[in-house]
N, C-alpha and C positions, 0 to 999 in steps of 0.2 A: 622141960622144954626150953630152958634158957638158951641152949645152943641155937634153937630155931630163931629166937629173937636176935641172937648175935648176928645172924646172916639175913635177918629180915624175912624169914620164911614162916608163914603160918603153920602151926602144928598139923592142921588137917592136910596140908600138902605132903608133909613127910609121912603121915599115916597112909595117905593114898598111894604114894610111891611104894611103901613097904607092902601094902596089900597087893598091888599089881605085880611086883617083882617077886613076891614071896620070900622076902628077906628083910631083916632089920636094917635100918639106915642110920648111920652115925655121921654127923656133920664134922668135917675136918677144917673148914674155913673157906673164906671167899678167895676166888682165884683172881689174878690180875686180868684186867679186861672185863668182858661181859657187861659193858656199860648198859646195853639195852635189856639184857636178859638176866642179870644177876647170877652169873655162873658161880657155883660153889662145888668144892670137892667133897665127895662123900665116900664112906666105906660101906659096902654092902656085906652083911654078915656072911662070912665064909667065902667071900669073893674078892676080886681085885677092886681097886679104887675106880670111881666113876665120876662123871661131871653131871650135876643137876642144874637145869635152868628152868625157872618158873617165872611167868609174867602174869599180871592181872588179866582176867578174861575180859576181852574187849567187846565181843559181839557173839551172837549165837553160833556162827560158823568157825569160831576160833580153833576149836579142837580139830575140825575137819582140815583146816589149813596146816596144823601141825602134823597131821597124818599124811597130808600131801607132801610135806617136806621130808618126812621119814621115807616115803616111797622114792623121792628123788635121791636121797642119800643111798638107799639100797641099790638103785639103778646105777648110779655113778661109781659106787665102790666096786661093782662087778666089772667096771671098765677101767679100773686102776686109778680112779680119782682119789687123791689123798685126803679124805675127810673121815673123821671117826664114825664108827657105827653107832646108830641110835639103838639103844637097848630096849627102850620102852617109851610110850607116850601116854599121857593121861590128863585128866582134868578134875578139878573140884568145882564147887559152885562159884568160886571166886578166881581161880587160877587155872592156867594151862601149863603143863610141864613136860619136859622130855629129859631122858637120861641117856647119856652117851659114854662111850669108852673114854677113859682118861689117857691123854697122850703126854708123856714125859718130855716136854719141850717148853720153850718160853715164847711169849708173844714177841714178834719182831718190833724192836723199839723205833725203828725208822726204815724207810726204804733205802736200798742201795742198788747200784747197777746190777750186781749179781742177783739180788732178790727179784728185781723186776724181770730180768731175763728168765729166771726160774718160773716166775708166775706166768709169763707169757707162754712158756711150754705147757704149764698146767692148764691154762685156758684152752689150749688146742685140744685137750682131752674132752672138752665140752662140745666140740664140733659134731653136729648131727645127733645130739643126745637129748633133745627135748623129749620129755616123757610125761609131762603134766601140762594141761591147758591153762597156764598162768602167764599171760603174755606181757613181758616187760618192754618189748619193742613198741607195741602200739601205745602202751602207757607212756613211754618216754616221748612219743610223738604228741600225745595229748597235753603233756606238761609243757613241752617246748612251744607248741603252737597256741596253747590256750583253748583249743577246741575240745568239745566234750567227748567225741567218740571217733575213733578211726574205723569202727566197724558198725554198720547199721543193722538193726533188727535184733532178733533174740540171741544171736551168737555173741553180742557184746557183753563182756564180763569185766567187772572191776571189783576188787576187794574193798571192804570198808576202809582199810588203811590207805589204799590208793586214792579213794574218793576224798578222804579228809585231807591228805597231803596236797592233792591237786587243788582243792578249794583254798587251802592255806597259801599255796603258791600264787593263786589268782589275786590275793590281797597284798602281795609284796609291794606293789607300786605306791601304796599309801604310807610306806615306812619313811622314806626320805626321797629327796630329789635325786641323789646319787644312785640309789637303788632303782628308782623309777627309770632313770636314763639307761641303766644297764638292761633292765627288763625290756624296755622298748626296743633296744638294739637287738636283743636276742629274738624277740618276736618278729622283728623285721627280717632278720636273716632266715627265719624258718617259715615265714608267712606263706610262701608258695610251694612248700614241700608237700607232696602227696602222702597220704597215709601209707605206711609200710605194708608190704605183703608179709604173710606169715614166714617166720624164720625157724630153722630146724635145730637150733642149738640149745643146750642147757645154759641158763644164766644164773650166776651166783647172786648178783645184785648188791653185794656189799664186800667185794673181794679185798680191797686194799686198806680197810680200816686196820691199823697195825695189830690190834688185839685179835684179829681174825686170821692172822697168818702166824703159825707156830714154827719156830726154827730151832735147830740144834747144830752147833758147830758150823754156822753159816749156811746151812741147807734148810730149805723148806721141807718140813716133815708132815705138816697137816694144814688144811684150810678148814676153818670152822665157821659157825654161825650161818648155816645154810637155810635157816628158817624161812627166808623170803625167796628162796630159789624158785625158778620157773623156766619159762621158755622164751625164745626170742633170738637175738643175735649175740654171740660172744663178744662182739665189738663193744657192747655195753660195759662189760667188765674191764676191757682194755682201756676204755675212755675214763673209767674211774681211776685206773692206775695212772693214766696220763695226767689227770688233775693233780694227784698227789706228788708227781715228780716236780712240779713247780716249786716245791718247798726247798729244793737244794740244787744250786747251779751245777753240781757234779752229775745230776741226772738229766741234764739238757740233751745229751747225746742219745741216751736210751729212750727219751721221750720222742725223738725224731723217728726212731724205729717203731715206736708204738703208733704214731700218727700214720706212718706208711702202711702198717698192717691194718689199721682201722679203715683207712681209705680203700684198701684192697677189698675189704669185706662189704662196705656199705656205701661207697662213693662219697663225694664231698658233701652233698646235701644231707645224706644220712649221718655223716660225721658231725655236721653242724647241729643237727637235731639232738644227737646224743650228748654233745658238749653242752648245749643249751639246757637240756634237762638236768645234767650234772650240776651246772652252775646254779640253776634255780633251786635245786635241793640244798646245795651248800649255803645258799642265802637263807632259805626257809628255816633251817635248823637253829642257827644262833639267834635269829629274830624271834622264833617261837619260844626259845629258852631264855630270852632276855640277855644274851651275851653280846651286848651292843658294841663292845670294844673289838669284837672279831669281825664285824660286818665290813668296815672299810677295807680290810685286807682281802676279803672275799670279792668285793667289788673290783679291786685292783687286779686280782688274779683273773677274774671273769673277763675283763677287757683284754688282758694280756693273752688269754686263751683264744679269743676271737681274732685278735691281731695276728697271732701265730697261724691260725687256721687260714686266714685270708692270704697269707704268703704261700700256702700250699694249694690254692685253688687253681 
């Protein structure tokens, strides 16, 4: 089992995968990307290559959430959404895993105008395709406004990950005066925005992370890492794309197209909420991981995002 240690996978995970799929599993090595899920390429005995992702079991409902994501994948693939099929899902006492088709393509190293345009078309496939009650739209409103719930009563639902993230975001103001100033500005912009109504779209929720977009010869051939996918407005994924376009001045023009589309979908107040939630998450990640050198750049980009939105009001 030295190969399992090589890719940091416990032997019992591989044993469970082999038991569920009914075939031996040979590890071929870690794939590029897979930062959150530790994606590894495997060979199933007598079958094609596949991708295995396993993460530590975080809470009692973790396996149910993976099964929810598998149902989203099946639903969207039937509608032409370019995401690999999930072959199987399972769990051990310590890990939750899923096995998916291997796609012979490489992670996009960076966004380009062409890739953004292609991704905008892919996002349109998400319109009206919400199939699981996992509401990213209401969650974004809670993060942006700092309020606990957009939905009163027993219908209010929040995953453990969402609750922990929202609590972590609430502590950002204690990091530094610069971060506190930005957070207060975001809260002020969103203070009077009403809770969103339910939206009918499928939401990927991590679309533009470069390792989640696979390309071949300049064309997007697959969108992966849909483990957090759910429902809401597809404007959430477009807002994430808009955030990453600030990295390159050559993307300024395509970002204007993104803002125009987002505004069409959720109006200015909704756009402000989605942008605020994105900025707060981008602050929370480096602060939680101790990447303090990244924070000033996020703060600067956050203010620039708000300034740009204000010109569109």
